[in-house]
mmCIF file of the N, C-alpha and C atoms, coordinates in Angstrom:
data_MODEL
# 
_entry.id   MODEL 
# 
loop_
_atom_site.group_PDB 
_atom_site.id 
_atom_site.type_symbol 
_atom_site.label_atom_id 
_atom_site.label_alt_id 
_atom_site.label_comp_id 
_atom_site.label_asym_id 
_atom_site.label_entity_id 
_atom_site.label_seq_id 
_atom_site.pdbx_PDB_ins_code 
_atom_site.Cartn_x 
_atom_site.Cartn_y 
_atom_site.Cartn_z 
_atom_site.occupancy 
_atom_site.B_iso_or_equiv 
_atom_site.pdbx_formal_charge 
_atom_site.auth_seq_id 
_atom_site.auth_comp_id 
_atom_site.auth_asym_id 
_atom_site.auth_atom_id 
_atom_site.pdbx_PDB_model_num 
ATOM 1   N N  . UNK A 1 1  ? 0.852  -1.179 0.000   1.00 0.00 ? 1  UNK A N  1 
ATOM 2   C CA . UNK A 1 1  ? 0.000  0.000  0.000   1.00 0.00 ? 1  UNK A CA 1 
ATOM 3   C C  . UNK A 1 1  ? 0.894  1.238  0.000   1.00 0.00 ? 1  UNK A C  1 
ATOM 4   N N  . UNK A 1 2  ? 0.692  2.108  -0.959  1.00 0.00 ? 2  UNK A N  1 
ATOM 5   C CA . UNK A 1 2  ? 1.492  3.316  -1.072  1.00 0.00 ? 2  UNK A CA 1 
ATOM 6   C C  . UNK A 1 2  ? 0.979  4.363  -0.100  1.00 0.00 ? 2  UNK A C  1 
ATOM 7   N N  . UNK A 1 3  ? 1.912  5.009  0.544   1.00 0.00 ? 3  UNK A N  1 
ATOM 8   C CA . UNK A 1 3  ? 1.558  6.070  1.488   1.00 0.00 ? 3  UNK A CA 1 
ATOM 9   C C  . UNK A 1 3  ? 2.172  7.364  0.983   1.00 0.00 ? 3  UNK A C  1 
ATOM 10  N N  . UNK A 1 4  ? 1.340  8.347  0.736   1.00 0.00 ? 4  UNK A N  1 
ATOM 11  C CA . UNK A 1 4  ? 1.854  9.627  0.265   1.00 0.00 ? 4  UNK A CA 1 
ATOM 12  C C  . UNK A 1 4  ? 1.602  10.680 1.328   1.00 0.00 ? 4  UNK A C  1 
ATOM 13  N N  . UNK A 1 5  ? 2.540  11.577 1.473   1.00 0.00 ? 5  UNK A N  1 
ATOM 14  C CA . UNK A 1 5  ? 2.380  12.677 2.414   1.00 0.00 ? 5  UNK A CA 1 
ATOM 15  C C  . UNK A 1 5  ? 2.615  13.984 1.678   1.00 0.00 ? 5  UNK A C  1 
ATOM 16  N N  . UNK A 1 6  ? 1.981  15.016 2.139   1.00 0.00 ? 6  UNK A N  1 
ATOM 17  C CA . UNK A 1 6  ? 2.139  16.333 1.547   1.00 0.00 ? 6  UNK A CA 1 
ATOM 18  C C  . UNK A 1 6  ? 3.264  17.048 2.266   1.00 0.00 ? 6  UNK A C  1 
ATOM 19  N N  . UNK A 1 7  ? 4.214  17.539 1.502   1.00 0.00 ? 7  UNK A N  1 
ATOM 20  C CA . UNK A 1 7  ? 5.301  18.327 2.056   1.00 0.00 ? 7  UNK A CA 1 
ATOM 21  C C  . UNK A 1 7  ? 4.849  19.781 2.053   1.00 0.00 ? 7  UNK A C  1 
ATOM 22  N N  . UNK A 1 8  ? 4.667  20.390 3.224   1.00 0.00 ? 8  UNK A N  1 
ATOM 23  C CA . UNK A 1 8  ? 4.147  21.758 3.260   1.00 0.00 ? 8  UNK A CA 1 
ATOM 24  C C  . UNK A 1 8  ? 5.079  22.783 2.616   1.00 0.00 ? 8  UNK A C  1 
ATOM 25  N N  . UNK A 1 9  ? 6.323  22.441 2.360   1.00 0.00 ? 9  UNK A N  1 
ATOM 26  C CA . UNK A 1 9  ? 7.256  23.370 1.739   1.00 0.00 ? 9  UNK A CA 1 
ATOM 27  C C  . UNK A 1 9  ? 7.290  23.236 0.220   1.00 0.00 ? 9  UNK A C  1 
ATOM 28  N N  . UNK A 1 10 ? 6.493  22.333 -0.327  1.00 0.00 ? 10 UNK A N  1 
ATOM 29  C CA . UNK A 1 10 ? 6.438  22.156 -1.770  1.00 0.00 ? 10 UNK A CA 1 
ATOM 30  C C  . UNK A 1 10 ? 5.756  23.352 -2.412  1.00 0.00 ? 10 UNK A C  1 
ATOM 31  N N  . UNK A 1 11 ? 6.445  23.969 -3.348  1.00 0.00 ? 11 UNK A N  1 
ATOM 32  C CA . UNK A 1 11 ? 5.878  25.099 -4.094  1.00 0.00 ? 11 UNK A CA 1 
ATOM 33  C C  . UNK A 1 11 ? 5.405  24.530 -5.431  1.00 0.00 ? 11 UNK A C  1 
ATOM 34  N N  . UNK A 1 12 ? 4.106  24.278 -5.540  1.00 0.00 ? 12 UNK A N  1 
ATOM 35  C CA . UNK A 1 12 ? 3.552  23.596 -6.701  1.00 0.00 ? 12 UNK A CA 1 
ATOM 36  C C  . UNK A 1 12 ? 3.750  24.383 -7.993  1.00 0.00 ? 12 UNK A C  1 
ATOM 37  N N  . UNK A 1 13 ? 3.625  25.686 -7.936  1.00 0.00 ? 13 UNK A N  1 
ATOM 38  C CA . UNK A 1 13 ? 3.823  26.505 -9.127  1.00 0.00 ? 13 UNK A CA 1 
ATOM 39  C C  . UNK A 1 13 ? 5.243  26.406 -9.656  1.00 0.00 ? 13 UNK A C  1 
ATOM 40  N N  . UNK A 1 14 ? 6.208  26.402 -8.734  1.00 0.00 ? 14 UNK A N  1 
ATOM 41  C CA . UNK A 1 14 ? 7.608  26.274 -9.139  1.00 0.00 ? 14 UNK A CA 1 
ATOM 42  C C  . UNK A 1 14 ? 7.855  24.907 -9.769  1.00 0.00 ? 14 UNK A C  1 
ATOM 43  N N  . UNK A 1 15 ? 7.218  23.884 -9.220  1.00 0.00 ? 15 UNK A N  1 
ATOM 44  C CA . UNK A 1 15 ? 7.351  22.543 -9.804  1.00 0.00 ? 15 UNK A CA 1 
ATOM 45  C C  . UNK A 1 15 ? 6.731  22.489 -11.194 1.00 0.00 ? 15 UNK A C  1 
ATOM 46  N N  . UNK A 1 16 ? 5.613  23.151 -11.362 1.00 0.00 ? 16 UNK A N  1 
ATOM 47  C CA . UNK A 1 16 ? 4.973  23.230 -12.674 1.00 0.00 ? 16 UNK A CA 1 
ATOM 48  C C  . UNK A 1 16 ? 5.900  23.907 -13.678 1.00 0.00 ? 16 UNK A C  1 
ATOM 49  N N  . UNK A 1 17 ? 6.548  24.988 -13.251 1.00 0.00 ? 17 UNK A N  1 
ATOM 50  C CA . UNK A 1 17 ? 7.485  25.698 -14.118 1.00 0.00 ? 17 UNK A CA 1 
ATOM 51  C C  . UNK A 1 17 ? 8.667  24.804 -14.484 1.00 0.00 ? 17 UNK A C  1 
ATOM 52  N N  . UNK A 1 18 ? 9.219  24.101 -13.502 1.00 0.00 ? 18 UNK A N  1 
ATOM 53  C CA . UNK A 1 18 ? 10.354 23.214 -13.771 1.00 0.00 ? 18 UNK A CA 1 
ATOM 54  C C  . UNK A 1 18 ? 9.981  22.137 -14.785 1.00 0.00 ? 18 UNK A C  1 
ATOM 55  N N  . UNK A 1 19 ? 8.805  21.555 -14.618 1.00 0.00 ? 19 UNK A N  1 
ATOM 56  C CA . UNK A 1 19 ? 8.353  20.525 -15.541 1.00 0.00 ? 19 UNK A CA 1 
ATOM 57  C C  . UNK A 1 19 ? 8.204  21.088 -16.951 1.00 0.00 ? 19 UNK A C  1 
ATOM 58  N N  . UNK A 1 20 ? 7.596  22.278 -17.058 1.00 0.00 ? 20 UNK A N  1 
ATOM 59  C CA . UNK A 1 20 ? 7.430  22.929 -18.361 1.00 0.00 ? 20 UNK A CA 1 
ATOM 60  C C  . UNK A 1 20 ? 8.786  23.194 -18.997 1.00 0.00 ? 20 UNK A C  1 
ATOM 61  N N  . UNK A 1 21 ? 9.728  23.672 -18.213 1.00 0.00 ? 21 UNK A N  1 
ATOM 62  C CA . UNK A 1 21 ? 11.058 23.965 -18.740 1.00 0.00 ? 21 UNK A CA 1 
ATOM 63  C C  . UNK A 1 21 ? 11.810 22.697 -19.136 1.00 0.00 ? 21 UNK A C  1 
ATOM 64  N N  . UNK A 1 22 ? 11.618 21.610 -18.388 1.00 0.00 ? 22 UNK A N  1 
ATOM 65  C CA . UNK A 1 22 ? 12.249 20.343 -18.763 1.00 0.00 ? 22 UNK A CA 1 
ATOM 66  C C  . UNK A 1 22 ? 11.741 19.864 -20.115 1.00 0.00 ? 22 UNK A C  1 
ATOM 67  N N  . UNK A 1 23 ? 10.497 20.173 -20.411 1.00 0.00 ? 23 UNK A N  1 
ATOM 68  C CA . UNK A 1 23 ? 9.900  19.802 -21.687 1.00 0.00 ? 23 UNK A CA 1 
ATOM 69  C C  . UNK A 1 23 ? 10.231 20.822 -22.775 1.00 0.00 ? 23 UNK A C  1 
ATOM 70  N N  . UNK A 1 24 ? 10.997 21.849 -22.428 1.00 0.00 ? 24 UNK A N  1 
ATOM 71  C CA . UNK A 1 24 ? 11.372 22.961 -23.310 1.00 0.00 ? 24 UNK A CA 1 
ATOM 72  C C  . UNK A 1 24 ? 10.157 23.585 -24.009 1.00 0.00 ? 24 UNK A C  1 
ATOM 73  N N  . UNK A 1 25 ? 9.153  23.870 -23.203 1.00 0.00 ? 25 UNK A N  1 
ATOM 74  C CA . UNK A 1 25 ? 7.925  24.488 -23.705 1.00 0.00 ? 25 UNK A CA 1 
ATOM 75  C C  . UNK A 1 25 ? 7.831  25.900 -23.133 1.00 0.00 ? 25 UNK A C  1 
ATOM 76  N N  . UNK A 1 26 ? 7.606  26.872 -23.979 1.00 0.00 ? 26 UNK A N  1 
ATOM 77  C CA . UNK A 1 26 ? 7.422  28.262 -23.551 1.00 0.00 ? 26 UNK A CA 1 
ATOM 78  C C  . UNK A 1 26 ? 6.009  28.447 -22.996 1.00 0.00 ? 26 UNK A C  1 
ATOM 79  N N  . UNK A 1 27 ? 5.836  29.447 -22.156 1.00 0.00 ? 27 UNK A N  1 
ATOM 80  C CA . UNK A 1 27 ? 4.524  29.728 -21.581 1.00 0.00 ? 27 UNK A CA 1 
ATOM 81  C C  . UNK A 1 27 ? 3.482  29.987 -22.667 1.00 0.00 ? 27 UNK A C  1 
ATOM 82  N N  . UNK A 1 28 ? 3.840  30.717 -23.697 1.00 0.00 ? 28 UNK A N  1 
ATOM 83  C CA . UNK A 1 28 ? 2.898  30.996 -24.793 1.00 0.00 ? 28 UNK A CA 1 
ATOM 84  C C  . UNK A 1 28 ? 2.451  29.715 -25.483 1.00 0.00 ? 28 UNK A C  1 
ATOM 85  N N  . UNK A 1 29 ? 3.395  28.814 -25.722 1.00 0.00 ? 29 UNK A N  1 
ATOM 86  C CA . UNK A 1 29 ? 3.076  27.557 -26.396 1.00 0.00 ? 29 UNK A CA 1 
ATOM 87  C C  . UNK A 1 29 ? 2.174  26.691 -25.522 1.00 0.00 ? 29 UNK A C  1 
ATOM 88  N N  . UNK A 1 30 ? 2.442  26.655 -24.219 1.00 0.00 ? 30 UNK A N  1 
ATOM 89  C CA . UNK A 1 30 ? 1.602  25.877 -23.312 1.00 0.00 ? 30 UNK A CA 1 
ATOM 90  C C  . UNK A 1 30 ? 0.189  26.438 -23.289 1.00 0.00 ? 30 UNK A C  1 
ATOM 91  N N  . UNK A 1 31 ? 0.077  27.751 -23.211 1.00 0.00 ? 31 UNK A N  1 
ATOM 92  C CA . UNK A 1 31 ? -1.241 28.393 -23.204 1.00 0.00 ? 31 UNK A CA 1 
ATOM 93  C C  . UNK A 1 31 ? -2.004 28.068 -24.484 1.00 0.00 ? 31 UNK A C  1 
ATOM 94  N N  . UNK A 1 32 ? -1.320 28.100 -25.610 1.00 0.00 ? 32 UNK A N  1 
ATOM 95  C CA . UNK A 1 32 ? -1.958 27.785 -26.889 1.00 0.00 ? 32 UNK A CA 1 
ATOM 96  C C  . UNK A 1 32 ? -2.485 26.351 -26.888 1.00 0.00 ? 32 UNK A C  1 
ATOM 97  N N  . UNK A 1 33 ? -1.690 25.418 -26.372 1.00 0.00 ? 33 UNK A N  1 
ATOM 98  C CA . UNK A 1 33 ? -2.095 24.006 -26.333 1.00 0.00 ? 33 UNK A CA 1 
ATOM 99  C C  . UNK A 1 33 ? -3.261 23.764 -25.377 1.00 0.00 ? 33 UNK A C  1 
ATOM 100 N N  . UNK A 1 34 ? -3.362 24.576 -24.330 1.00 0.00 ? 34 UNK A N  1 
ATOM 101 C CA . UNK A 1 34 ? -4.435 24.397 -23.343 1.00 0.00 ? 34 UNK A CA 1 
ATOM 102 C C  . UNK A 1 34 ? -5.773 24.953 -23.812 1.00 0.00 ? 34 UNK A C  1 
ATOM 103 N N  . UNK A 1 35 ? -5.762 25.820 -24.805 1.00 0.00 ? 35 UNK A N  1 
ATOM 104 C CA . UNK A 1 35 ? -7.018 26.321 -25.355 1.00 0.00 ? 35 UNK A CA 1 
ATOM 105 C C  . UNK A 1 35 ? -7.210 27.806 -25.183 1.00 0.00 ? 35 UNK A C  1 
ATOM 106 N N  . UNK A 1 36 ? -8.341 28.279 -25.694 1.00 0.00 ? 36 UNK A N  1 
ATOM 107 C CA . UNK A 1 36 ? -8.592 29.711 -25.764 1.00 0.00 ? 36 UNK A CA 1 
ATOM 108 C C  . UNK A 1 36 ? -8.785 30.383 -24.410 1.00 0.00 ? 36 UNK A C  1 
ATOM 109 N N  . UNK A 1 37 ? -9.071 29.624 -23.365 1.00 0.00 ? 37 UNK A N  1 
ATOM 110 C CA . UNK A 1 37 ? -9.230 30.208 -22.030 1.00 0.00 ? 37 UNK A CA 1 
ATOM 111 C C  . UNK A 1 37 ? -7.891 30.521 -21.373 1.00 0.00 ? 37 UNK A C  1 
ATOM 112 N N  . UNK A 1 38 ? -6.795 30.150 -22.020 1.00 0.00 ? 38 UNK A N  1 
ATOM 113 C CA . UNK A 1 38 ? -5.467 30.294 -21.429 1.00 0.00 ? 38 UNK A CA 1 
ATOM 114 C C  . UNK A 1 38 ? -4.639 31.305 -22.211 1.00 0.00 ? 38 UNK A C  1 
ATOM 115 N N  . UNK A 1 39 ? -3.726 31.966 -21.500 1.00 0.00 ? 39 UNK A N  1 
ATOM 116 C CA . UNK A 1 39 ? -2.765 32.860 -22.134 1.00 0.00 ? 39 UNK A CA 1 
ATOM 117 C C  . UNK A 1 39 ? -1.461 32.825 -21.329 1.00 0.00 ? 39 UNK A C  1 
ATOM 118 N N  . UNK A 1 40 ? -0.445 33.482 -21.830 1.00 0.00 ? 40 UNK A N  1 
ATOM 119 C CA . UNK A 1 40 ? 0.864  33.458 -21.184 1.00 0.00 ? 40 UNK A CA 1 
ATOM 120 C C  . UNK A 1 40 ? 0.793  34.015 -19.767 1.00 0.00 ? 40 UNK A C  1 
ATOM 121 N N  . UNK A 1 41 ? 0.030  35.058 -19.578 1.00 0.00 ? 41 UNK A N  1 
ATOM 122 C CA . UNK A 1 41 ? -0.075 35.679 -18.260 1.00 0.00 ? 41 UNK A CA 1 
ATOM 123 C C  . UNK A 1 41 ? -0.699 34.720 -17.237 1.00 0.00 ? 41 UNK A C  1 
ATOM 124 N N  . UNK A 1 42 ? -1.708 33.971 -17.652 1.00 0.00 ? 42 UNK A N  1 
ATOM 125 C CA . UNK A 1 42 ? -2.357 33.023 -16.745 1.00 0.00 ? 42 UNK A CA 1 
ATOM 126 C C  . UNK A 1 42 ? -1.387 31.901 -16.356 1.00 0.00 ? 42 UNK A C  1 
ATOM 127 N N  . UNK A 1 43 ? -0.574 31.428 -17.302 1.00 0.00 ? 43 UNK A N  1 
ATOM 128 C CA . UNK A 1 43 ? 0.437  30.413 -17.013 1.00 0.00 ? 43 UNK A CA 1 
ATOM 129 C C  . UNK A 1 43 ? 1.435  30.977 -16.009 1.00 0.00 ? 43 UNK A C  1 
ATOM 130 N N  . UNK A 1 44 ? 1.866  32.205 -16.227 1.00 0.00 ? 44 UNK A N  1 
ATOM 131 C CA . UNK A 1 44 ? 2.815  32.852 -15.326 1.00 0.00 ? 44 UNK A CA 1 
ATOM 132 C C  . UNK A 1 44 ? 2.255  32.954 -13.908 1.00 0.00 ? 44 UNK A C  1 
ATOM 133 N N  . UNK A 1 45 ? 0.995  33.315 -13.786 1.00 0.00 ? 45 UNK A N  1 
ATOM 134 C CA . UNK A 1 45 ? 0.368  33.427 -12.469 1.00 0.00 ? 45 UNK A CA 1 
ATOM 135 C C  . UNK A 1 45 ? 0.284  32.065 -11.769 1.00 0.00 ? 45 UNK A C  1 
ATOM 136 N N  . UNK A 1 46 ? -0.011 31.022 -12.525 1.00 0.00 ? 46 UNK A N  1 
ATOM 137 C CA . UNK A 1 46 ? -0.051 29.675 -11.950 1.00 0.00 ? 46 UNK A CA 1 
ATOM 138 C C  . UNK A 1 46 ? 1.321  29.278 -11.420 1.00 0.00 ? 46 UNK A C  1 
ATOM 139 N N  . UNK A 1 47 ? 2.360  29.620 -12.159 1.00 0.00 ? 47 UNK A N  1 
ATOM 140 C CA . UNK A 1 47 ? 3.712  29.250 -11.764 1.00 0.00 ? 47 UNK A CA 1 
ATOM 141 C C  . UNK A 1 47 ? 4.181  30.012 -10.530 1.00 0.00 ? 47 UNK A C  1 
ATOM 142 N N  . UNK A 1 48 ? 3.493  31.074 -10.178 1.00 0.00 ? 48 UNK A N  1 
ATOM 143 C CA . UNK A 1 48 ? 3.839  31.840 -8.982  1.00 0.00 ? 48 UNK A CA 1 
ATOM 144 C C  . UNK A 1 48 ? 3.113  31.355 -7.733  1.00 0.00 ? 48 UNK A C  1 
ATOM 145 N N  . UNK A 1 49 ? 2.076  30.544 -7.919  1.00 0.00 ? 49 UNK A N  1 
ATOM 146 C CA . UNK A 1 49 ? 1.278  30.075 -6.790  1.00 0.00 ? 49 UNK A CA 1 
ATOM 147 C C  . UNK A 1 49 ? 2.001  28.964 -6.027  1.00 0.00 ? 49 UNK A C  1 
ATOM 148 N N  . UNK A 1 50 ? 1.931  29.067 -4.717  1.00 0.00 ? 50 UNK A N  1 
ATOM 149 C CA . UNK A 1 50 ? 2.530  28.027 -3.876  1.00 0.00 ? 50 UNK A CA 1 
ATOM 150 C C  . UNK A 1 50 ? 1.660  26.767 -3.872  1.00 0.00 ? 50 UNK A C  1 
ATOM 151 N N  . UNK A 1 51 ? 0.359  26.954 -3.901  1.00 0.00 ? 51 UNK A N  1 
ATOM 152 C CA . UNK A 1 51 ? -0.592 25.835 -3.889  1.00 0.00 ? 51 UNK A CA 1 
ATOM 153 C C  . UNK A 1 51 ? -1.564 26.025 -5.040  1.00 0.00 ? 51 UNK A C  1 
ATOM 154 N N  . UNK A 1 52 ? -1.710 24.988 -5.879  1.00 0.00 ? 52 UNK A N  1 
ATOM 155 C CA . UNK A 1 52 ? -2.628 25.027 -7.022  1.00 0.00 ? 52 UNK A CA 1 
ATOM 156 C C  . UNK A 1 52 ? -3.721 24.003 -6.769  1.00 0.00 ? 52 UNK A C  1 
ATOM 157 N N  . UNK A 1 53 ? -4.978 24.435 -6.836  1.00 0.00 ? 53 UNK A N  1 
ATOM 158 C CA . UNK A 1 53 ? -6.081 23.505 -6.573  1.00 0.00 ? 53 UNK A CA 1 
ATOM 159 C C  . UNK A 1 53 ? -6.158 22.443 -7.675  1.00 0.00 ? 53 UNK A C  1 
ATOM 160 N N  . UNK A 1 54 ? -6.595 21.269 -7.293  1.00 0.00 ? 54 UNK A N  1 
ATOM 161 C CA . UNK A 1 54 ? -6.593 20.125 -8.202  1.00 0.00 ? 54 UNK A CA 1 
ATOM 162 C C  . UNK A 1 54 ? -7.506 20.319 -9.406  1.00 0.00 ? 54 UNK A C  1 
ATOM 163 N N  . UNK A 1 55 ? -8.607 21.059 -9.258  1.00 0.00 ? 55 UNK A N  1 
ATOM 164 C CA . UNK A 1 55 ? -9.497 21.323 -10.394 1.00 0.00 ? 55 UNK A CA 1 
ATOM 165 C C  . UNK A 1 55 ? -8.779 22.089 -11.497 1.00 0.00 ? 55 UNK A C  1 
ATOM 166 N N  . UNK A 1 56 ? -7.960 23.045 -11.110 1.00 0.00 ? 56 UNK A N  1 
ATOM 167 C CA . UNK A 1 56 ? -7.209 23.824 -12.093 1.00 0.00 ? 56 UNK A CA 1 
ATOM 168 C C  . UNK A 1 56 ? -6.182 22.972 -12.799 1.00 0.00 ? 56 UNK A C  1 
ATOM 169 N N  . UNK A 1 57 ? -5.560 22.061 -12.079 1.00 0.00 ? 57 UNK A N  1 
ATOM 170 C CA . UNK A 1 57 ? -4.546 21.205 -12.695 1.00 0.00 ? 57 UNK A CA 1 
ATOM 171 C C  . UNK A 1 57 ? -5.139 20.251 -13.716 1.00 0.00 ? 57 UNK A C  1 
ATOM 172 N N  . UNK A 1 58 ? -6.366 19.821 -13.477 1.00 0.00 ? 58 UNK A N  1 
ATOM 173 C CA . UNK A 1 58 ? -7.013 18.913 -14.425 1.00 0.00 ? 58 UNK A CA 1 
ATOM 174 C C  . UNK A 1 58 ? -7.289 19.639 -15.710 1.00 0.00 ? 58 UNK A C  1 
# 
């Protein structure tokens, strides 16, 4: 049985940015792929958040 714990020092937005950068994807390109409700500024704001709600991540 897997046991997962939340690390309160995890900055989810920073992790999102690192993952995007590992994939060599620019914020504009990610926003374009996510659809018309997204733009570069919205991606930037997400990457600044310490905690991102699961609905937004889906």
